[in-house]
C-alpha positions in Angstrom: 106.5 302.3 99.6 102.9 303.7 100.5 100.9 300.9 99.6 98.2 299.4 101.2 97.2 297.3 98.7 100.3 295.5 98.8 98.8 293.3 101.7 97.9 290.8 98.5 101.5 291.1 97.6 104.2 290.6 100.0 104.4 289.4 103.8 106.3 287.3 106.2 106.6 285.0 108.9 109.1 282.3 110.7 109.8 279.4 112.8 112.4 277.1 114.7 114.0 274.5 117.6 115.9 274.8 120.7 115.6 276.6 124.0 113.7 280.4 123.5 116.2 283.4 122.5 115.2 285.3 125.5 117.2 282.6 127.3 120.0 283.0 124.8 120.4 286.5 124.5 118.0 288.0 127.9 115.2 289.1 125.3 112.4 289.7 127.6 109.9 289.9 124.6 110.8 286.2 123.8 108.5 283.6 124.8 109.1 279.6 125.8 105.9 279.1 127.4 103.0 278.0 126.7 102.8 275.2 123.8 106.6 273.5 124.9 106.6 270.0 125.4 108.1 268.6 128.5 111.5 268.0 126.9 111.7 271.7 126.0 110.7 273.3 122.6 107.6 272.7 121.2 108.0 270.5 118.3 104.9 272.4 116.1 104.7 276.1 115.0 101.5 277.9 114.8 101.9 280.3 111.7 99.3 282.7 111.0 99.0 283.3 107.1 96.8 285.8 104.8 94.1 284.7 102.0 92.8 281.3 101.5 93.9 278.3 101.5 96.4 277.4 98.6 94.5 274.3 96.0 96.2 271.3 96.7 97.6 272.3 100.2 97.7 268.8 102.4 99.7 267.5 100.1 102.3 269.9 99.9 101.9 270.7 104.0 102.6 267.0 104.5 106.0 267.1 102.2 107.0 270.0 104.1 106.2 268.7 107.6 107.6 265.6 106.6 111.4 267.1 105.6 111.2 269.5 108.2 110.5 266.7 111.4 113.5 264.7 109.8 115.9 267.9 109.5 114.5 270.0 112.4 112.3 267.9 114.7 109.4 270.4 114.1 106.5 270.8 112.1 104.3 273.9 111.2 100.9 274.3 111.5 100.1 277.6 109.1 96.3 278.9 110.1 94.8 280.5 106.7 92.3 284.0 107.7 90.9 285.9 104.8 92.3 289.1 103.3 89.4 291.4 104.9 89.5 290.0 108.2 93.2 289.1 108.0 94.4 292.8 110.1 91.8 292.7 112.6 92.0 289.2 113.5 95.8 289.4 113.7 95.6 292.3 116.0 93.4 290.5 118.5 95.4 287.4 118.7 98.3 289.8 119.8 96.4 291.4 122.1 94.9 288.6 123.8 98.1 286.8 124.1 96.8 283.6 121.9 99.5 280.9 121.5 101.1 281.2 118.1 104.8 281.6 116.8 105.0 284.4 113.6 102.3 286.6 111.6 102.5 288.8 108.4 102.7 292.0 110.0 103.6 295.4 108.5 103.4 299.4 109.1 100.1 299.2 107.0 99.0 296.4 109.1 99.6 297.3 113.2 103.3 296.8 113.2 104.0 300.0 114.9 101.6 299.8 117.6 102.7 296.0 118.2 106.4 296.4 118.4 105.3 300.1 121.3 103.4 297.7 123.1 106.1 294.8 123.1 104.4 292.2 121.4 107.3 291.7 118.7 110.9 290.3 119.0 113.5 292.4 117.5 115.7 290.1 115.1 118.8 292.1 114.8 121.1 290.9 116.8 119.7 287.4 116.1 120.2 287.1 112.0 123.7 286.6 112.4 123.2 283.1 113.8 121.2 281.9 110.6 123.8 282.0 107.7 121.3 280.7 105.1 118.9 283.3 106.0 121.6 285.8 106.4 123.3 285.1 102.9 119.7 285.9 101.3 119.1 289.2 103.1 121.2 292.3 101.3 122.7 294.7 104.3 121.0 297.6 103.0 117.9 295.9 103.4 118.4 294.9 107.2 119.9 298.5 107.9 117.0 300.5 106.3 114.1 298.4 107.8 115.2 298.7 111.3 113.2 301.4 113.2 115.4 303.2 115.4 118.3 300.9 115.3 115.6 297.8 116.3 114.9 295.1 113.4 111.0 294.0 114.2 110.8 291.2 111.8 112.4 289.3 108.3 111.4 291.8 105.8 109.6 289.7 102.8 110.9 290.7 99.5 111.5 289.2 95.6 113.2 292.8 94.9 115.4 296.1 95.9 112.6 298.3 94.6 109.0 298.3 93.8 107.3 300.7 91.4 103.4 300.5 90.6 102.8 300.5 87.3 100.1 298.9 84.5 99.6 295.4 83.0 97.7 295.9 79.6 96.2 293.8 77.1 99.0 294.6 74.2 97.0 292.9 71.7 94.2 295.8 72.3 97.3 298.3 72.1 98.8 296.7 69.1 95.1 296.8 67.3 94.4 300.3 67.9 97.6 301.4 66.6 99.6 301.8 70.0 102.1 299.9 69.8 104.7 299.6 72.4 103.5 302.3 74.8 106.7 304.1 76.9 105.0 307.0 78.9 102.0 308.4 80.4 100.8 310.3 77.3 100.1 307.4 75.6 99.0 305.0 77.6 96.1 307.7 78.4 95.5 307.6 74.8 95.2 303.9 74.4 93.1 304.2 77.5 90.5 306.2 74.8 91.1 304.2 72.0 89.7 301.7 74.0 87.0 303.1 75.4 85.9 304.5 71.7 86.4 301.7 69.9 85.4 298.8 72.4 82.4 299.8 74.6 82.2 296.4 76.1 85.6 296.8 77.7 86.5 299.1 80.6 89.5 300.7 79.9 91.3 300.0 83.8 89.4 298.6 86.9 90.3 300.1 90.0 89.6 298.9 93.5 89.2 299.4 96.9 92.5 299.1 97.9 94.4 301.4 95.5 92.7 304.4 97.8 95.5 307.1 97.4 98.3 305.5 95.5 95.9 307.0 92.2 97.2 310.2 93.1 100.1 310.2 96.5 103.2 309.9 95.2 105.0 307.0 96.2 107.7 307.7 94.3 105.3 307.5 91.3 101.0 307.3 91.7 98.8 305.5 89.2 97.5 308.5 87.5 100.3 311.3 88.3 101.6 312.3 84.7 103.9 314.7 87.5 105.1 311.4 89.4 105.7 309.7 86.8 108.0 312.7 85.1 109.4 313.0 88.4 109.6 309.9 90.5 111.6 311.5 93.7 109.0 311.8 96.0 107.7 309.8 98.2 105.4 310.5 101.2 105.6 310.1 104.9 102.9 309.0 108.0 102.4 308.4 111.4 100.5 305.3 110.7 100.1 302.6 107.7 96.8 303.8 106.8 96.7 307.3 107.6 97.2 310.8 105.8 100.6 311.1 104.1 102.8 314.7 104.1 105.7 315.2 102.0 108.9 316.5 103.5 111.4 319.1 102.1 113.0 318.3 99.0 116.0 320.4 100.0 116.1 318.7 103.4 118.9 317.0 103.8 121.0 319.8 103.0 119.2 322.3 105.2 118.3 319.9 108.3 114.7 321.3 108.1 112.2 318.9 107.4 109.1 321.6 106.8 106.4 318.9 105.9 103.3 319.7 103.5 99.9 318.0 103.4 99.7 315.5 100.2 97.3 317.9 98.5 99.9 320.5 98.4 102.7 318.2 97.0 103.3 319.3 93.1 101.1 317.0 90.5 98.6 315.9 93.5 95.9 318.0 92.9 96.2 317.8 88.5 95.9 313.8 88.9 92.6 314.6 90.8 91.3 316.0 88.3 92.6 313.5 85.8 90.9 310.9 87.9 87.6 312.7 88.1 87.9 312.9 84.3 88.3 309.7 83.9 85.5 308.8 86.4 83.2 310.8 84.0 84.2 309.4 80.7 84.5 306.2 81.8 87.8 305.3 81.9 87.9 303.8 84.9 85.0 301.9 86.8 82.4 303.8 88.6 82.1 301.1 91.8 86.0 301.2 92.3 84.7 302.7 96.4 83.3 299.2 96.8 85.1 297.1 94.6 87.3 294.2 95.9 90.8 293.5 94.5 89.8 290.1 93.5 86.9 291.1 91.4 88.9 294.1 90.0 91.7 290.9 88.9 88.6 288.7 87.9 87.9 291.9 85.3 90.7 291.5 83.5 91.6 287.6 83.6 88.0 287.5 82.0 89.0 290.1 78.8 86.5 292.8 80.3 89.3 295.2 80.9 92.4 296.6 79.2 94.7 297.2 81.9 95.2 295.9 85.4 97.2 297.1 88.6 100.7 295.5 88.9 103.9 295.9 90.5 107.5 295.0 90.0 107.5 291.7 91.4 107.8 289.3 88.7 103.9 288.6 89.6 101.8 289.8 87.0 102.0 286.8 84.5 101.5 284.2 86.2 98.2 286.1 88.1 96.9 287.3 85.3 97.9 285.4 81.6 96.6 282.2 82.7 93.2 283.3 83.0 93.0 285.9 80.2 94.2 283.3 77.6 91.3 280.9 78.6 88.6 284.1 77.9 90.7 285.5 75.0 92.9 283.2 73.2 94.7 285.8 70.9 95.3 288.0 74.3 98.5 289.0 74.6 100.0 291.2 77.7 102.7 293.4 78.7 103.9 295.7 81.7 103.4 299.3 81.4 106.0 301.3 83.7 105.7 305.1 82.0 108.5 306.7 84.1 110.5 309.7 81.9 113.5 308.0 81.2 112.7 304.2 81.5 115.0 302.2 83.3 117.7 305.2 83.4 115.3 307.3 85.7 116.7 305.7 89.1 113.4 306.8 91.1 113.2 307.2 94.8 113.6 304.0 97.3 113.0 304.2 101.1 113.7 300.2 100.6 111.6 299.6 103.6 109.5 296.6 103.3 105.8 296.2 102.6 105.7 292.9 105.0 107.9 291.3 107.7 107.5 288.2 109.4 107.3 289.1 113.2 107.9 286.7 115.5 104.9 287.1 118.7 106.9 287.8 122.0 104.4 284.6 123.8 105.0 282.3 120.6 106.1 278.8 122.3 110.2 278.6 120.3 111.2 282.3 118.8 114.2 279.9 118.2 112.0 277.5 116.0 110.8 280.5 114.2 114.0 282.1 113.3 115.1 278.1 111.7 112.0 278.0 110.1 112.8 280.8 108.6 116.8 279.6 107.5 115.7 276.5 106.7 113.2 278.2 104.0 116.5 280.0 102.6 118.0 276.8 101.5 116.8 276.8 97.5 115.0 273.0 97.8 112.8 274.0 100.9 112.2 277.7 99.9 111.1 275.2 96.2 108.8 272.9 97.8 107.0 275.9 100.0 107.0 277.9 96.8 105.5 275.9 94.3 104.9 272.8 95.4 106.1 269.2 95.0 108.5 268.8 92.2 106.8 266.8 89.6 103.2 267.4 90.4 102.6 271.2 91.0 105.7 272.3 89.0 108.6 271.2 87.1 112.2 273.7 86.5 113.5 275.2 83.8 117.1 276.2 84.1 118.0 277.0 87.3 115.7 280.1 87.8 113.0 279.2 86.4 110.0 277.2 86.2 106.8 275.6 84.9 103.4 275.3 86.6 101.7 272.1 86.7 98.9 272.6 88.9 96.8 275.6 90.3 99.2 275.8 93.4 99.8 279.2 94.9 101.3 279.7 98.2 101.6 283.3 99.5 105.3 283.1 99.2 104.9 287.0 100.5 103.9 285.9 103.2 106.4 283.6 104.4 109.3 282.7 102.2 110.2 285.7 99.5 113.8 285.6 99.4 115.4 287.8 95.9 117.8 285.8 95.3 116.2 282.3 95.5 112.6 283.1 93.5 112.2 281.3 90.6 110.5 282.9 87.7 107.8 281.4 85.1 108.8 280.0 82.0 105.9 282.1 80.7 106.6 285.5 82.3 106.4 287.9 79.4 109.2 289.8 78.3 108.7 293.0 79.2 108.1 292.0 83.0 111.2 289.8 82.6 112.8 293.3 81.7 111.3 295.2 84.8 111.7 292.6 87.8 115.5 292.3 86.4 115.9 296.1 86.6 113.7 296.0 90.2 116.3 293.4 91.6 119.2 295.7 91.4 119.4 298.3 94.0 122.0 300.5 92.2 119.0 301.8 89.6 117.2 303.3 92.7 117.9 306.5 94.6 117.9 305.9 98.3 115.0 309.0 99.5 116.2 311.2 102.2 113.9 310.0 104.7 114.3 306.2 103.8 114.9 305.0 107.5 113.1 307.5 109.2 109.9 305.8 111.0 107.6 308.6 112.9 106.5 307.5 116.1 102.7 308.2 116.2 102.7 308.1 120.3 102.4 311.8 120.8 99.7 312.5 118.4 97.6 308.9 118.7 94.0 310.5 119.3 94.4 313.2 116.5 96.1 310.9 113.7 93.4 308.0 114.9 90.5 311.5 113.8 92.4 312.1 110.8 93.0 308.5 109.4 89.2 308.2 109.6 88.7 311.8 108.1 91.3 310.4 105.0 89.1 307.8 104.7 85.7 309.3 104.5 86.7 312.2 102.7 90.0 311.1 100.5 88.7 307.7 98.9 85.7 309.3 97.1 88.8 312.2 95.5 91.0 309.5 94.7 88.6 307.2 92.8 87.1 310.3 90.8 83.2 309.7 92.2 82.7 313.5 93.5 83.8 317.1 92.8 87.6 317.6 93.1 87.0 321.3 94.6 84.3 320.3 97.0 85.7 317.2 97.9 89.0 318.5 99.0 87.7 321.2 100.8 85.7 318.8 102.9 88.1 316.6 103.8 90.6 319.8 104.6 87.7 320.8 106.6 87.9 317.6 108.6 91.8 317.1 109.4 91.9 320.3 110.5 89.4 320.1 113.0 91.0 316.3 114.0 94.1 318.3 114.4 95.9 318.7 111.4 98.2 321.4 113.0 99.4 319.3 115.8 100.4 316.5 113.9 102.2 318.7 111.2 104.5 319.8 114.1 104.7 316.5 115.7 106.1 315.3 112.2 108.4 318.4 111.6 109.7 317.7 115.0 110.6 314.4 114.6 111.6 314.5 111.0 114.3 317.2 111.9 115.8 315.2 114.5 116.0 312.5 112.2 118.2 314.9 109.7 120.1 315.6 112.5 120.9 312.2 113.8 121.9 311.4 110.1 124.3 313.8 109.4 
């Protein structure tokens, strides 16, 4: 999945006890140096987490650490880093050799660079030692997240597949006669109805994080009608934030990948023209290029927009509805996934995790890092960190639901997401519950031909960096409708061509063809 903004949704982390895994498995990438006590392994795990410190964190951390100390003999000291700075700060901590044990990483961050530089631990041969963790990880998930046979972190997922879509004001859809919305044409009509009948409400507010998700399939894109009808294409790029390319649809049978730039993929340019029209018609906000995710979310929860970005992770209700109901007591919300064929469409997925818990090769105890991941794979421990102190922050509703009692909100995507352990909000809307259940079943998706393909940027690193810069400079105005499509696309094409597009295309084809040959 190609989604930079998913950083606010999921991730990874981990920690554990005893001698270093380097000694146990002969891994030179595993550290057991600085930070350990004279008696052996370090007694405190240092974790890098994204975002702000959760409300009520001190009480939850105290409860977690008491239980950890009693059961495993160590504690944790998470460091929360603001999302705006997380990527750069985490990378600097790795490259400077700072003393910490685990961190959120992903392809859209710096995972490729860190794996190539020996900064991360391959956990593939280690997971079998941790039965609780192993039990929560689907074998297909593990296999498809290996890079050339190596697993550079613990995938953090709470569903099988993820499909970007929309959370909408269902009360407005009912008010304006739209009713239940199931396809893109009806969704577009809803936006124009809102615009025409209530000028105070923006139909949908975007943030700068959305970028090419507005038009480039992965396998769907927000405003790409063709992709909603044909959700079977996923772009490939050399690095997380670089320009995507699309490989031949018949590559599996022909053995030839024949990559093309994203703008040549059917539906993309039409989507750009749609976005430009939405921009001019006031369907989307004009400040999207500079708006952050918190601002666009706030506009929805304050009742100022009729739609918000969502994904099939079961978090729309908890993240959006409470605030919306405070602002508009009569509001109702629904999740709209306008796939042609609905839940029978079987969209393509790579099943590659958006986020991973990675082990710092220079961490004090890699074994503690995996012990923590194993400990968090036990339901009671998972619940404690994920939802807070029972009776104070939340109360259980049956075996798989919870009612929130406080404002505690931990970024579980960054440490403890386990598909089989996640509780649902007791107030989850029926539409979200239905789509979340659908997303948790691997059989509802089609495995993409290039599901396990992770291109190596090394041969074209300079060109990829330059193309990424051009992609950001000239692409983002297009993706938010801020410039004329023909003029803007012409500037982008010229910039990426000068940056080395032909060389990058040739290298992508070479590596993709080799992947196809090895997969036969």
